[in-house]
C-alpha positions in Angstrom: 0.8 3.1 12.8 -2.7 3.0 14.3 -1.9 6.3 16.1 -0.9 8.0 12.9 -4.1 6.9 11.1 -6.2 8.1 14.0 -4.6 11.5 13.9 -5.0 11.8 10.1 -8.7 11.0 10.4 -9.1 13.5 13.2 -7.4 16.2 11.2 -9.3 15.5 8.0 -12.6 15.6 9.8 -11.8 18.8 11.8 -13.5 22.1 11.1 -10.1 23.8 10.6 -9.1 21.4 7.8 -12.4 21.9 6.0 -12.1 25.7 6.4 -8.5 25.6 4.9 -9.8 23.4 2.0 -12.6 25.7 1.1 -10.4 28.8 1.6 -7.8 27.3 -0.7 -10.4 26.5 -3.4 -11.7 30.1 -3.1 -8.2 31.6 -3.5 -7.6 29.3 -6.5 -10.9 30.4 -8.1 -10.2 34.1 -7.5 -6.7 33.7 -9.1 -8.1 31.9 -12.1 -10.9 34.4 -12.6 -8.7 37.5 -12.4 -5.7 36.1 -14.2 -7.4 34.4 -17.1 -7.0 36.0 -20.5 -10.1 37.5 -22.0 -10.6 39.0 -25.4 -10.0 42.8 -25.5 -12.8 45.1 -26.4 -10.8 46.4 -29.5 -7.4 46.1 -31.1 -5.7 48.9 -33.0 -3.7 48.0 -36.1 -3.5 48.2 -39.9 -6.4 46.1 -41.3 -6.5 47.7 -44.7 -5.5 44.5 -46.4 -8.9 43.1 -45.7 -10.6 46.0 -47.6 -10.6 45.3 -51.3 -13.0 48.1 -52.2 -12.1 51.7 -51.2 -15.8 52.5 -50.6 -16.2 50.0 -47.8 -15.2 51.3 -44.4 -16.7 48.6 -42.1 -16.6 44.8 -42.4 -18.6 42.7 -40.1 -17.8 39.0 -39.6 -20.9 37.4 -38.3 -23.0 34.2 -38.3 -26.8 33.8 -38.7 -27.3 32.2 -35.3 -25.6 35.0 -33.4 -28.1 37.3 -31.5 -25.6 40.1 -31.2 -24.9 40.0 -34.9 -28.6 40.5 -35.5 -28.7 43.4 -33.1 -25.7 44.9 -34.8 -27.3 44.6 -38.2 -30.5 46.2 -36.9 -28.4 49.1 -35.4 -26.5 49.7 -38.7 -29.7 49.5 -40.8 -31.6 51.8 -38.5 -28.8 54.4 -38.5 -28.2 54.1 -42.3 -24.6 52.9 -41.9 -22.9 51.1 -44.8 -21.1 47.9 -44.0 -20.0 44.7 -45.7 -21.2 41.5 -44.0 -19.1 38.3 -44.2 -20.9 35.3 -42.8 -18.3 32.9 -41.3 -20.8 30.1 -41.3 -21.5 30.3 -45.0 -18.2 31.2 -46.5 -14.9 29.4 -46.1 -13.0 32.5 -47.3 -14.7 34.7 -44.6 -14.0 32.0 -42.0 -10.3 32.0 -43.0 -10.1 35.8 -42.7 -12.0 35.7 -39.3 -9.4 33.2 -38.0 -6.5 35.3 -39.2 -8.0 38.1 -37.2 -7.9 36.0 -34.1 -11.5 34.6 -34.1 -12.5 36.1 -30.8 -16.2 35.7 -31.3 -19.0 37.3 -33.3 -19.7 39.9 -34.4 -16.3 41.1 -35.3 -16.4 44.7 -36.5 -13.4 45.7 -38.7 -12.4 49.2 -39.6 -9.2 49.9 -41.5 -7.3 50.8 -38.3 -9.3 49.0 -35.5 -10.9 45.7 -34.8 -13.9 45.8 -32.4 -14.8 42.5 -30.8 -18.5 42.0 -30.1 -21.5 44.4 -30.4 -20.0 47.3 -28.4 -22.3 50.2 -29.4 -20.2 52.9 -27.6 -17.0 51.9 -29.3 -18.6 51.6 -32.7 -20.4 55.0 -32.3 -17.2 56.7 -31.1 -15.3 55.2 -34.0 -17.9 56.4 -36.5 -18.1 59.9 -35.0 -14.3 60.3 -35.2 -14.2 59.1 -38.8 -13.5 61.6 -41.5 -16.6 60.6 -43.4 -20.2 61.1 -42.3 -21.3 58.0 -40.3 -24.9 58.5 -41.3 -25.3 57.9 -45.0 -28.4 58.8 -46.9 -28.9 55.2 -48.1 -28.3 52.0 -46.2 -26.5 49.6 -48.5 -26.0 46.3 -46.6 -23.7 44.1 -48.8 -23.2 40.5 -48.2 -19.8 39.1 -49.3 -20.2 36.8 -52.4 -17.3 34.6 -51.2 
């Protein structure tokens, strides 16, 4: 018995054992990092049920404490882009819609056929340029949802 304990202590304190432990932890970390699910940049789909008004073409789910929501708002205002803002921190109705959409994070930019997760300027600009209507409107009408 004493011989077995001596060998286990020797193995545990050897450099090869420590190397194998650190190598295994590294492999596990690599696997977790590259196999974990992350939110996609955008999702295609029919989101027209979220648009009550035909004139709205963009809905933004945001919260006041989100720095990217503030940057997105500044981008839309400076480019005269109409949108409807729904604050998920202030409105239970907006929060429920946000959760129905998956609740990936804020801002959540919703078009009738695509959901863009986060402030992804390139995706939003591409979507606006490919839209049938002019993305730069003469007046900026930022509307906050009353619900």
